[in-house]
C-alpha positions as CSV (number, residue, x, y, z in Angstrom):
1,M,5.6,-67.4,39.0
2,E,9.7,-67.0,39.7
3,N,10.7,-67.1,35.8
4,T,7.6,-64.5,35.3
5,T,9.3,-61.7,37.9
6,L,13.0,-62.7,36.6
7,R,11.6,-62.1,32.7
8,H,9.8,-59.1,33.8
9,R,13.2,-57.8,35.7
10,G,15.1,-58.6,32.7
11,R,13.4,-56.4,30.1
12,D,15.3,-53.2,31.3
13,D,14.6,-51.4,27.6
14,D,11.4,-51.9,28.3
15,E,10.8,-50.2,31.8
16,P,10.3,-46.5,32.3
17,S,13.9,-45.1,33.8
18,M,13.1,-44.2,38.1
19,P,15.0,-42.6,40.1
20,G,17.3,-44.4,42.1
21,N,16.8,-47.6,39.6
22,D,18.8,-46.1,36.9
23,R,22.4,-47.8,37.6
24,S,23.3,-46.2,34.2
25,T,26.4,-43.5,34.1
26,S,25.9,-39.8,33.2
27,K,27.6,-41.0,29.6
28,Q,25.4,-44.1,29.5
29,R,22.1,-41.7,30.0
30,G,23.2,-38.9,27.8
31,D,21.7,-36.2,29.7
32,G,24.6,-34.0,30.9
33,S,24.1,-34.4,34.7
34,C,26.7,-35.7,37.2
35,S,26.7,-38.5,39.0
36,C,28.6,-40.3,41.7
37,P,29.5,-43.6,41.1
38,M,30.9,-44.3,44.6
39,L,27.7,-43.8,46.6
40,P,25.9,-47.1,45.7
41,L,29.3,-48.8,46.3
42,L,29.8,-47.0,49.8
43,L,25.9,-47.7,50.6
44,R,25.7,-51.4,49.8
45,P,25.6,-53.2,53.5
46,R,29.0,-55.4,53.1
47,A,30.6,-52.1,52.9
48,S,31.2,-51.6,56.3
49,W,35.2,-52.4,55.9
50,I,35.3,-49.8,53.7
51,W,33.5,-47.6,56.3
52,M,36.5,-48.6,59.4
53,Y,39.6,-47.9,56.8
54,L,38.2,-44.4,56.4
55,S,37.8,-43.8,59.8
56,K,41.1,-44.6,60.5
57,R,41.7,-42.0,57.3
58,P,40.6,-38.3,58.3
59,K,41.7,-36.5,55.9
60,L,40.6,-39.0,53.2
61,L,36.9,-39.1,54.2
62,F,37.1,-35.4,54.3
63,G,37.7,-35.5,50.9
64,L,34.7,-38.0,50.0
65,G,32.4,-35.9,52.4
66,L,33.4,-33.0,50.1
67,L,33.0,-34.9,47.2
68,S,29.5,-35.3,48.0
69,L,28.6,-31.8,48.4
70,V,30.1,-30.9,45.0
71,F,27.7,-33.7,43.5
72,V,24.6,-32.6,45.2
73,G,25.4,-28.9,44.6
74,C,26.0,-30.1,40.7
75,Q,22.5,-32.0,40.8
76,F,20.8,-29.2,42.0
77,I,22.5,-26.6,39.5
78,R,21.4,-29.4,36.5
79,G,17.8,-29.3,38.1
80,I,17.0,-25.9,37.7
81,Q,18.8,-25.6,34.4
82,L,16.1,-27.9,33.1
83,S,13.3,-26.4,34.8
84,N,14.2,-22.9,32.9
85,A,14.8,-24.6,30.1
86,V,11.8,-26.5,30.4
87,L,9.7,-23.3,30.9
88,K,11.4,-21.5,28.2
89,E,10.5,-24.2,25.3
90,D,6.7,-23.8,26.9
91,N,6.5,-19.9,26.2
92,D,8.1,-20.2,23.1
93,N,5.9,-22.4,21.8
94,N,2.8,-20.5,22.9
95,D,4.5,-17.4,21.8
96,E,5.3,-18.1,18.6
97,G,4.8,-15.3,16.1
98,S,3.3,-13.5,18.9
99,Y,6.5,-10.9,18.8
100,H,5.3,-9.4,15.6
101,Q,1.4,-9.5,16.1
102,Q,1.6,-7.6,19.6
103,P,3.2,-4.5,18.0
104,Q,0.1,-4.8,15.1
105,L,-2.6,-6.0,18.7
106,M,-1.2,-2.7,20.0
107,W,-1.5,-0.3,16.8
108,Q,-5.4,-2.1,16.5
109,Q,-6.3,-0.8,19.6
110,T,-4.4,2.5,19.4
111,C,-6.3,3.0,16.1
112,E,-9.8,2.5,17.8
113,A,-9.2,4.1,20.6
114,S,-8.6,7.1,18.4
115,R,-11.5,6.6,16.8
116,S,-14.0,6.5,19.4
117,G,-16.4,9.2,19.1
118,N,-14.4,11.2,16.4
119,M,-16.2,9.4,13.7
120,H,-19.2,11.3,11.5
121,R,-20.8,11.4,8.2
122,P,-20.2,14.6,7.0
123,P,-23.9,17.0,5.8
124,S,-25.6,16.6,2.7
125,P,-24.0,19.0,0.5
126,P,-26.1,21.7,-1.2
127,Q,-27.1,21.2,-4.8
128,S,-25.4,23.8,-6.0
129,N,-21.6,24.5,-7.5
130,N,-19.9,25.6,-4.5
131,N,-16.6,24.8,-3.5
132,N,-16.3,20.8,-1.9
133,N,-19.7,19.9,-3.1
134,N,-20.4,16.5,-3.3
135,T,-22.6,15.7,-5.8
136,H,-21.9,14.7,-9.4
137,S,-24.5,16.0,-11.4
138,L,-23.0,19.2,-11.4
139,R,-20.7,20.6,-14.0
140,H,-17.9,23.3,-13.2
141,Q,-18.5,26.2,-14.8
142,P,-15.0,27.1,-16.5
143,K,-13.7,30.7,-16.0
144,L,-14.5,32.3,-19.9
145,D,-12.7,35.5,-19.1
146,T,-9.8,33.3,-18.4
147,F,-10.1,29.9,-20.6
148,K,-10.4,30.0,-24.0
149,H,-12.0,26.9,-25.7
150,N,-15.0,25.5,-27.1
151,T,-17.0,24.6,-23.5
152,S,-19.5,22.2,-25.1
153,F,-19.3,18.8,-23.8
154,P,-19.6,15.1,-25.2
155,N,-22.4,13.8,-25.0
156,K,-23.1,10.1,-23.6
157,N,-23.0,8.1,-26.9
158,E,-19.5,9.7,-27.6
159,T,-16.7,7.7,-27.7
160,S,-14.0,7.9,-25.0
161,S,-10.6,9.3,-25.9
162,V,-9.2,8.8,-22.8
163,V,-7.0,5.7,-21.8
164,V,-5.7,4.7,-18.2
165,C,-2.0,3.4,-17.8
166,T,-0.8,1.6,-14.7
167,I,1.6,-1.0,-13.4
168,A,1.1,-3.9,-11.5
169,I,2.6,-5.9,-9.2
170,H,0.6,-8.7,-6.9
171,E,-2.7,-6.9,-7.9
172,L,-5.1,-9.7,-8.6
173,P,-7.2,-9.5,-6.2
174,Y,-8.4,-5.9,-6.0
175,L,-8.0,-5.8,-10.2
176,T,-11.5,-6.8,-11.3
177,E,-12.8,-4.2,-9.3
178,W,-10.5,-1.2,-10.0
179,A,-10.9,-2.2,-13.9
180,E,-14.8,-2.0,-13.7
181,Y,-14.9,1.3,-11.7
182,N,-12.5,2.9,-14.5
183,L,-14.4,1.3,-17.4
184,H,-17.9,1.7,-16.0
185,V,-18.0,4.5,-13.8
186,L,-15.2,6.7,-15.6
187,N,-16.1,5.4,-19.0
188,V,-12.7,5.6,-20.6
189,A,-11.8,4.2,-23.3
190,K,-8.9,1.7,-22.5
191,L,-7.1,0.0,-20.1
192,F,-3.5,-0.7,-20.7
193,L,-2.3,-2.9,-17.9
194,Y,1.4,-3.6,-17.6
195,D,2.3,-6.8,-15.7
196,N,5.3,-5.6,-13.4
197,A,5.9,-9.4,-11.9
198,N,8.8,-12.4,-13.0
199,T,6.5,-14.2,-14.1
200,P,3.2,-12.8,-15.2
201,E,0.8,-12.8,-13.3
202,L,-2.0,-11.2,-15.2
203,S,-2.4,-14.2,-17.4
204,N,-4.1,-15.6,-14.8
205,W,-6.7,-12.6,-14.4
206,N,-10.3,-13.1,-15.7
207,V,-10.7,-10.4,-18.1
208,D,-14.0,-11.7,-19.6
209,S,-15.1,-11.7,-15.8
210,V,-15.1,-7.7,-16.2
211,S,-19.2,-6.8,-16.5
212,I,-19.7,-4.9,-19.8
213,G,-22.4,-2.7,-18.8
214,R,-22.3,-0.4,-21.8
215,E,-24.9,0.6,-24.2
216,E,-24.9,-1.4,-27.5
217,G,-23.5,0.7,-30.5
218,S,-21.2,2.7,-28.4
219,G,-18.2,0.9,-30.3
220,Q,-16.7,-0.7,-26.6
221,N,-18.2,-3.0,-25.7
222,S,-15.1,-5.7,-25.6
223,T,-13.4,-6.5,-22.8
224,H,-11.2,-9.4,-24.3
225,N,-7.5,-9.0,-23.9
226,T,-6.5,-9.4,-27.6
227,N,-3.6,-6.6,-27.6
228,S,-3.3,-7.0,-31.1
229,D,-7.1,-5.4,-31.6
230,K,-6.9,-1.7,-31.6
231,N,-10.5,-1.6,-30.0
232,S,-9.7,-4.7,-27.5
233,R,-10.4,-2.2,-24.1
234,I,-7.9,-4.2,-21.9
235,S,-4.3,-4.2,-23.4
236,I,-2.1,-6.2,-20.7
237,I,1.6,-5.7,-21.4
238,H,4.2,-7.8,-19.3
239,Y,6.7,-5.7,-18.0
240,P,9.1,-7.1,-15.2
241,G,12.1,-5.4,-13.6
242,S,12.8,-3.3,-10.3
243,K,11.7,0.6,-10.4
244,Q,10.0,-0.1,-14.0
245,Q,6.6,2.5,-13.4
246,G,8.1,5.8,-15.3
247,P,9.4,3.9,-18.4
248,A,5.7,1.9,-18.4
249,Y,3.7,5.0,-18.4
250,K,6.2,6.7,-21.2
251,D,5.5,3.3,-23.0
252,C,1.6,3.7,-22.9
253,A,1.8,6.8,-24.0
254,R,3.4,6.0,-26.9
255,R,1.0,3.4,-27.3
256,A,-1.9,5.2,-26.7
257,L,-0.7,8.2,-29.5
258,S,-0.2,5.0,-31.6
259,E,-3.7,4.2,-31.7
260,G,-5.1,7.7,-32.2
261,Y,-6.2,8.1,-27.9
262,E,-6.3,11.7,-27.0
263,Y,-5.9,11.8,-23.2
264,A,-4.2,9.9,-20.9
265,F,-4.6,9.1,-16.8
266,F,-1.6,7.7,-15.2
267,T,-3.0,6.0,-11.6
268,D,-2.2,2.7,-9.4
269,V,-5.4,0.1,-8.9
270,D,-5.5,1.5,-5.0
271,E,-6.8,4.8,-6.4
272,F,-10.2,5.2,-7.9
273,L,-11.1,9.0,-9.4
274,V,-14.2,10.5,-8.0
275,L,-16.1,13.5,-10.7
276,Y,-18.1,15.5,-8.3
277,Q,-19.2,17.6,-11.2
278,H,-19.1,15.5,-15.0
279,N,-20.1,12.6,-15.7
280,S,-17.4,10.9,-17.2
281,I,-13.9,11.2,-17.6
282,T,-14.4,12.8,-21.2
283,E,-16.0,15.5,-20.1
284,L,-13.4,16.3,-17.4
285,A,-10.7,15.9,-20.0
286,V,-12.6,18.7,-22.6
287,D,-13.3,21.0,-19.9
288,Y,-10.3,21.7,-18.7
289,L,-7.9,20.4,-22.1
290,G,-9.8,21.0,-25.1
291,K,-10.7,18.9,-27.1
292,G,-8.8,18.2,-30.9
293,D,-5.6,20.1,-32.2
294,D,-7.8,22.9,-32.8
295,D,-9.6,23.3,-29.3
296,D,-6.4,24.0,-27.0
297,V,-7.2,25.5,-24.1
298,R,-5.2,28.6,-23.6
299,M,-5.0,30.6,-20.6
300,E,-2.9,33.9,-19.1
301,V,0.1,33.2,-17.3
302,E,1.6,35.6,-15.0
303,I,5.7,35.6,-15.5
304,D,8.4,37.4,-12.6
305,K,11.6,38.2,-13.7
306,D,13.2,35.1,-13.7
307,E,10.9,33.9,-16.8
308,K,9.2,31.3,-14.6
309,I,5.7,31.2,-13.8
310,I,4.3,32.5,-10.5
311,G,2.3,29.9,-9.1
312,G,4.3,27.2,-11.3
313,R,7.1,26.9,-9.5
314,H,7.7,23.3,-8.5
315,E,7.1,22.7,-4.7
316,H,9.0,20.8,-2.6
317,I,8.7,18.2,0.0
318,D,11.4,17.2,2.5
319,E,12.7,14.2,3.9
320,E,10.3,14.3,6.2
321,G,7.3,14.6,4.5
322,K,7.2,18.3,5.0
323,L,6.0,21.1,2.8
324,E,9.6,23.6,2.8
325,E,8.4,27.0,2.9
326,P,9.9,29.8,0.5
327,T,12.5,31.8,1.5
328,T,13.0,35.5,1.8
329,S,14.7,35.4,-1.5
330,T,11.8,33.3,-3.0
331,L,9.5,35.5,-2.3
332,S,10.9,38.8,-3.8
333,K,11.0,36.8,-7.3
334,L,7.5,36.4,-6.9
335,T,6.6,40.2,-8.7
336,T,4.9,39.8,-11.9
337,E,7.0,41.5,-14.8
338,R,4.5,40.7,-18.0
339,N,1.5,38.2,-18.5
340,E,1.7,35.6,-21.3
341,T,-0.6,33.2,-23.1
342,R,0.0,29.7,-22.7
343,T,-1.8,26.1,-23.3
344,V,-2.7,23.7,-20.3
345,G,-1.7,20.2,-21.3
346,S,-1.9,18.8,-18.0
347,L,-4.6,18.6,-15.1
348,G,-3.6,17.9,-11.3
349,M,-5.9,16.4,-8.7
350,N,-5.6,15.7,-5.5
351,F,-5.5,12.5,-3.1
352,R,-8.0,11.7,-0.8
353,T,-6.8,9.2,1.3
354,L,-9.0,6.7,2.8
355,G,-8.0,4.8,6.3
356,N,-7.8,1.1,7.0
357,N,-10.5,0.8,9.5
358,C,-8.0,-0.7,12.2
359,D,-8.4,-3.7,10.1
360,I,-5.3,-5.9,11.2
361,E,-6.1,-8.8,7.9
362,Y,-7.2,-9.1,4.6
363,K,-11.0,-9.3,3.8
364,D,-12.4,-11.0,0.8
365,L,-14.8,-7.8,-0.4
366,P,-14.6,-5.5,-2.7
367,V,-11.8,-2.6,-1.5
368,S,-14.5,0.5,-1.7
369,K,-16.6,-1.6,0.6
370,R,-14.6,-2.5,2.8
371,F,-12.8,1.1,3.3
372,Q,-15.6,3.9,3.6
373,Y,-13.6,6.3,6.2
374,R,-11.4,9.1,5.1
375,V,-8.5,10.6,7.0
376,E,-8.6,14.5,7.3
377,A,-8.0,16.8,4.4
378,A,-4.8,18.1,6.2
379,Y,-3.6,14.4,6.3
380,P,0.5,14.8,4.1
381,M,-0.6,12.3,1.8
382,N,-3.8,14.4,0.3
383,M,-0.9,17.3,-0.9
384,Y,0.1,14.3,-4.0
385,I,-2.1,14.5,-7.0
386,K,-2.4,12.0,-10.4
387,S,-2.2,13.7,-13.5
388,L,-4.5,13.7,-16.4
389,V,-2.6,14.5,-19.6
390,K,-3.3,15.9,-23.2
391,L,-1.0,13.7,-24.6
392,K,-0.4,15.6,-27.8
393,W,1.5,18.2,-25.3
394,L,3.5,15.2,-23.4
395,D,7.3,15.4,-23.9
396,L,8.4,11.7,-24.3
397,D,11.6,12.5,-25.0
398,V,12.6,12.8,-21.6
399,N,12.4,10.0,-18.3
400,F,9.4,9.5,-16.4
401,N,11.0,10.3,-13.1
402,D,7.7,11.2,-11.2
403,P,4.5,9.3,-10.7
404,H,2.6,12.4,-10.6
405,F,3.4,14.7,-12.9
406,Y,5.4,14.9,-16.3
407,K,7.5,17.0,-18.3
408,L,5.7,18.7,-21.1
409,K,6.4,20.1,-24.9
410,K,6.4,23.7,-25.8
411,D,4.4,25.3,-28.6
412,D,5.1,27.3,-31.9
413,N,6.7,30.0,-30.2
414,G,8.8,28.0,-27.7
415,K,6.4,28.1,-24.6
416,E,5.6,25.1,-22.8
417,A,2.7,24.2,-21.7
418,V,1.3,24.6,-18.0
419,K,0.0,22.3,-16.0
420,I,-3.2,23.5,-13.8
421,D,-5.2,22.2,-10.6
422,T,-9.3,22.2,-10.7
423,N,-9.2,25.9,-9.4
424,R,-7.7,26.6,-13.2
425,N,-4.3,27.9,-11.0
426,V,-0.8,27.1,-12.8
427,R,0.7,24.2,-10.3
428,G,4.2,22.9,-10.8
429,G,5.2,19.7,-8.9
430,S,3.8,16.5,-7.8
431,I,2.0,18.1,-4.8
432,H,-0.7,20.7,-4.5
433,H,-0.6,21.7,-0.7
434,M,-4.2,23.5,-1.5
435,R,-5.9,20.2,-1.6
436,L,-8.5,21.0,-3.7
437,Y,-11.9,18.5,-3.7
438,D,-14.6,20.7,-5.6
439,V,-14.1,19.3,-9.2
440,A,-12.6,15.5,-8.3
441,A,-10.0,13.8,-6.1
442,V,-8.3,10.6,-6.2
443,H,-9.7,8.1,-3.8
444,H,-6.2,7.1,-2.4
445,F,-6.8,3.2,-0.4
446,L,-3.5,3.5,0.4
447,F,-3.4,1.2,3.3
448,K,-5.9,-1.1,2.8
449,S,-6.2,-3.4,6.0
450,L,-2.3,-3.9,7.9
451,T,-0.8,-6.8,6.7
452,E,-1.5,-5.8,3.6
453,Y,0.0,-2.2,3.8
454,I,2.8,-4.1,5.1
455,K,3.2,-6.5,1.6
456,K,2.6,-3.5,-0.4
457,R,6.0,-1.7,1.6
458,E,8.0,-5.0,1.4
459,R,7.6,-5.0,-2.7
460,G,8.6,-1.5,-2.8
461,G,7.3,1.6,-4.8
462,G,7.2,1.8,-8.5
463,T,9.6,4.1,-8.6
464,T,12.1,4.0,-5.9
465,G,12.3,0.3,-5.1
466,P,11.7,-1.4,-1.5
467,S,12.7,0.6,1.5
468,A,13.3,-1.4,5.1
469,S,12.7,1.3,6.7
470,L,9.4,2.0,5.5
471,T,9.0,-1.5,5.8
472,E,9.7,-2.1,9.2
473,K,7.6,0.9,10.0
474,A,4.6,-0.5,8.8
475,K,5.3,-3.2,10.5
476,R,5.0,-1.9,13.9
477,G,1.7,0.1,12.8
478,I,3.6,3.6,11.5
479,D,3.1,5.2,8.1
480,N,5.9,6.8,5.8
481,N,5.7,10.1,8.2
482,G,6.0,8.6,11.3
483,A,2.3,8.5,12.9
484,P,0.1,5.6,13.3
485,I,-1.3,4.1,9.7
486,P,-4.9,6.3,10.4
487,G,-8.1,4.3,10.8
488,G,-10.0,7.3,9.1
489,S,-13.0,8.9,11.3
490,I,-15.0,10.9,7.9
491,Y,-17.4,8.4,6.5
492,D,-16.9,8.6,2.3
493,D,-18.8,6.3,0.3
494,E,-18.3,8.1,-2.8
495,V,-16.4,5.1,-4.8
496,W,-18.7,2.3,-3.7
497,K,-21.9,4.1,-4.6
498,R,-20.7,4.9,-7.9
499,L,-19.3,1.5,-8.4
500,V,-22.5,0.1,-7.6
501,E,-25.0,2.1,-9.5
502,K,-23.0,1.2,-12.6
503,V,-21.8,-2.1,-11.8
504,P,-25.4,-3.6,-10.4
505,R,-24.0,-6.9,-9.5
506,Y,-22.3,-5.2,-6.4
507,K,-25.3,-4.6,-4.8
508,K,-25.3,-8.0,-3.5
509,F,-22.6,-6.9,-0.9
510,D,-25.1,-4.6,0.6
511,A,-27.3,-7.1,1.6
């Protein structure tokens, strides 16, 4: 029994360190705490001679007492420091990642509160040609007194001559839905997809997953990405580098012309063109831009004393996203000096921005199913346009610096072709502040969920590159204009309805 006890006491390495039983110094412990090796010596039973010695030397006794007080104070302070360190570690472990989550949760609460009691569905539109109707079975009636061209539309079996040009990076989760919408709802002839990733990403995209959905004999059933095949409906071009949107669009226009296509629509993967009064994008193009070399659309325009087209001056947005008001001197110039005839070369259509439904995280559902509430028409981003261009009038000798509108060529008389809106008024620049939605609108899924929007801002725009300030705003749930990212309050499922109608496999998401 005695040997067992001795053996047990000898296992110093296995014993836990107990208060009062630790004979090691602070250096041995390595915990940085204060210690006083004199105290055990003074407290031993055989230390009476020490006390007798100290009683005859009061100054030394006072010094030792003072040293003891310092020791006690040191231990007290060390205990507080250890307690604070433990508390801080616990807080850091519990709150790891919550620093970035807190602003997002605050934004979500604000977003949901702003939508409370303010969400509504618009009334059913009248079956007429009034402005802002939402049916796509009605055909827009051109102003024949102003426009001069053949107004006959292509039949449904006629081959489309409209291509779509886009550049994408990290867009694979959204690409199939977007491609099927353009191919089967808008009936475009071909998609030119420019892969902007440093390492090709779109090579991983299963092009065959894009459903056909076309009538036999239309000549447009192949979706295979052969690139060398003129009849292929999807062409993928690797196009890495920063700020490549303009150069990619220009290259797309050249390719489309070389393959015999007549029109090009320049757009992004988060944009879906909705037609309210035409059955296809070809109908829209023929209506507004004419068909072929012998059927260009011509219109009368007003020229001011500076030889500028009235209504065609470039509207400008300042750094804060606000429309700059015309000055007195500018207004004084808007006096018609004469009229002249110009060719129409481009059609601009306004954005219709969808809210992000107050979602923070990505969901594995089609975008047009996830987000079906748009923001009000007055939202600043809705002033921007995207352009449908007749390629023969596109000036390919200049840089494409703006993804929203493009410089057009001059005719044989030296007169530059004009850009118009869906009201057939001449417009200049990348914005139409009137926000016209009676004929067509570009539904812009700008935000998606908050995490998706942050990633969008981190990779930057196609012409501007990343912006640290916009990225930081996004992380706090703030849009480009300094306002909270909107959740959307006006019900709008126009994209989804058309997609389900033309590609029935999407009906499963409504089940």
